[in-house]
C-alpha positions as CSV (number, residue, x, y, z in Angstrom):
1,M,0.2,-0.1,0.2
2,M,2.5,2.3,0.6
3,L,4.4,1.6,-2.7
4,A,0.7,2.8,-3.9
5,R,0.8,5.9,-2.0
6,C,4.3,6.3,-3.4
7,I,3.9,5.9,-6.8
8,S,0.6,8.0,-7.1
9,R,2.1,11.3,-5.3
10,Y,5.0,10.9,-8.5
11,S,2.4,10.7,-11.4
12,A,1.3,14.2,-10.9
13,G,5.2,15.3,-11.9
14,I,5.7,12.2,-14.7
15,A,3.1,14.1,-16.5
16,L,4.3,16.9,-15.6
17,C,7.6,16.9,-16.8
18,T,6.6,14.3,-20.0
19,S,4.2,18.1,-21.4
20,L,7.5,19.8,-20.9
21,F,9.5,17.2,-22.8
22,V,7.7,17.3,-25.9
23,G,8.4,19.3,-28.6
24,N,12.1,19.9,-27.8
25,L,14.0,20.5,-30.5
26,H,17.7,21.3,-28.3
27,A,17.2,18.2,-26.3
28,Q,21.0,16.4,-27.7
29,T,23.0,20.3,-27.6
30,S,20.7,21.0,-24.1
31,P,23.3,21.3,-20.8
32,H,20.3,20.4,-18.3
33,A,18.4,16.5,-18.1
34,I,16.1,15.4,-15.4
35,E,15.6,12.2,-14.3
36,F,12.9,9.7,-12.2
37,G,14.6,6.8,-11.3
38,L,13.2,3.7,-9.5
39,D,15.7,1.8,-7.8
40,T,15.6,-1.6,-5.0
41,G,18.6,-2.4,-2.8
42,I,20.0,-4.7,-0.3
43,G,22.4,-4.2,2.5
44,E,22.6,-4.5,6.0
45,S,22.1,-1.8,9.0
46,K,25.4,-0.9,10.5
47,Q,23.0,0.5,14.1
48,L,21.3,-3.2,14.4
49,D,24.1,-5.2,12.6
50,Q,20.8,-6.6,10.5
51,K,21.8,-8.0,6.6
52,D,19.3,-8.0,3.7
53,D,17.3,-5.3,4.4
54,V,15.4,-5.0,0.7
55,H,14.7,-1.4,0.2
56,S,13.2,0.4,-2.5
57,R,13.4,3.8,-3.8
58,F,11.7,6.6,-6.1
59,S,13.9,9.4,-7.5
60,L,14.1,12.9,-9.0
61,A,17.3,13.8,-10.1
62,Y,18.8,17.1,-11.7
63,R,21.8,16.6,-14.0
64,Y,23.9,20.2,-15.7
65,Q,26.8,18.9,-17.9
66,F,29.1,20.9,-17.7
67,S,31.3,19.5,-19.9
68,Q,31.4,16.6,-23.1
69,H,32.3,14.2,-20.1
70,W,31.8,15.6,-17.2
71,S,28.6,16.6,-15.1
72,A,26.6,17.6,-11.7
73,Q,24.2,16.2,-10.0
74,L,21.7,16.8,-7.4
75,T,19.1,14.3,-5.7
76,G,16.5,13.5,-4.0
77,T,15.0,10.2,-2.7
78,E,12.2,8.7,-1.4
79,S,13.6,5.3,0.1
80,I,11.1,2.6,2.2
81,L,13.0,0.6,4.7
82,K,12.4,-2.5,6.4
83,L,13.5,-2.6,9.6
84,P,12.4,-4.7,12.5
85,G,9.2,-3.8,13.4
86,V,8.5,-1.0,11.1
87,A,8.6,-0.6,7.2
88,H,9.7,3.7,7.2
89,Q,9.8,6.0,4.9
90,Q,13.3,8.2,4.2
91,Y,14.2,10.8,2.3
92,S,18.4,11.9,1.5
93,V,19.9,14.4,-1.0
94,R,23.4,14.0,-3.2
95,F,24.6,15.8,-4.6
96,G,27.7,14.2,-7.0
97,T,29.7,14.3,-10.4
98,E,28.9,12.2,-12.9
99,Y,31.6,11.4,-15.7
100,K,30.5,9.8,-19.1
101,A,32.1,7.6,-22.1
102,Q,30.6,7.0,-25.7
103,L,30.7,4.1,-26.4
104,T,28.2,3.9,-29.8
105,N,26.6,7.3,-30.8
106,T,23.7,6.5,-28.6
107,L,25.2,4.4,-25.9
108,F,27.0,6.3,-23.0
109,W,28.9,4.4,-20.1
110,I,28.9,6.2,-16.8
111,A,30.2,6.7,-13.8
112,N,29.3,8.8,-10.6
113,A,29.8,9.4,-6.9
114,G,28.8,11.6,-4.3
115,L,28.0,12.6,-0.8
116,G,24.2,13.2,1.1
117,K,23.1,13.2,4.1
118,D,19.7,10.7,5.0
119,L,16.4,12.2,6.5
120,L,15.1,10.0,8.7
121,S,11.4,9.6,9.4
122,Q,10.1,9.6,13.4
123,E,9.9,6.0,13.5
124,A,13.6,5.9,12.8
125,K,14.7,8.3,15.2
126,D,12.0,6.4,18.1
127,L,14.3,3.2,16.7
128,G,17.4,5.3,18.6
129,F,18.4,6.1,14.2
130,D,19.8,9.5,13.3
131,H,20.3,11.7,10.4
132,G,23.4,10.5,8.5
133,L,25.8,11.3,6.4
134,G,27.2,8.9,3.4
135,A,28.6,8.5,0.5
136,Y,28.4,6.6,-3.0
137,L,29.9,5.3,-5.7
138,G,28.9,3.7,-9.6
139,T,28.8,2.2,-12.3
140,G,25.9,1.9,-15.7
141,L,25.2,2.1,-18.8
142,R,22.6,5.0,-20.5
143,F,21.3,4.9,-23.9
144,E,20.2,9.0,-25.7
145,F,17.9,9.4,-28.3
146,D,17.7,11.4,-30.5
147,S,14.6,13.3,-28.6
148,G,16.6,14.0,-26.1
149,F,14.9,11.1,-23.5
150,N,17.5,8.9,-22.5
151,L,16.7,5.7,-20.5
152,S,19.8,3.9,-17.7
153,A,20.4,1.1,-15.6
154,T,23.2,1.7,-12.9
155,L,24.8,-0.5,-9.6
156,A,26.0,1.5,-7.1
157,Y,27.7,1.6,-3.9
158,E,26.9,3.1,-0.9
159,D,28.1,3.4,2.5
160,F,26.2,5.3,5.3
161,E,26.4,6.4,8.7
162,I,22.8,4.0,9.8
163,Y,23.7,1.7,6.9
164,R,25.6,0.1,3.7
165,A,24.2,-1.3,0.4
166,S,24.5,-2.5,-2.9
167,V,21.7,-0.8,-5.2
168,F,20.5,-1.2,-8.9
169,G,18.5,1.9,-10.6
170,V,16.0,1.9,-13.6
171,N,15.8,5.8,-14.8
172,L,14.3,7.5,-17.1
173,G,15.3,10.9,-17.9
174,Y,15.1,14.0,-20.8
175,R,17.9,16.7,-21.7
176,F,16.2,20.3,-21.8
C-alpha cells in the first residue's frame, strides 16, 4: 500500500515533466537534464547489525553537463526501508559528479560518485537511528536518444552512517 501511495505521488510530477519534454528540438545540445528513477537494494543496518534489509526508492534528479564528459547532479530520494517491527519512509538529498564516455552513437558508459544526507522518519528516530551522512559510488549504461530522452541502468554501492547497501536502479530522463 505504501508503494502504491508513493507511485501516485509521483504520477502528477511525471505527467508535468512529460508535457515539458514534448517538442523540444534542442535537447541534444542542452546541458540540462532531469531524471526519474526506481531503485532497489540489499544491504545491512550498521546500528542494528541486521543483514539483508531490502529497500525500494524513488528519485528525482537534476543534472547539469558542464563539459563533454563531466556533469554535476543533485538528487532527492524517497526510500521505503524495512527495519525490525516497522517499514518506514526515508528521504535523502545527494550531490555528486558523473563521468560519461561514449561507446556507440546512443550508448554511454557512466560512472558517478557523491555525498548525501539521509533524513529519517520519526519511527526510525524512535528506534534509535539518527540522520546519517554518507557517500556513494556507481556505474552503469545510458542510452541517449535523438529525441532528448534517455534510459539508464545503474549499479551502486552506498555507505552511510546507518546502513550500507548495493543498489540497482533504472532511470528515465530527458534533456531540455
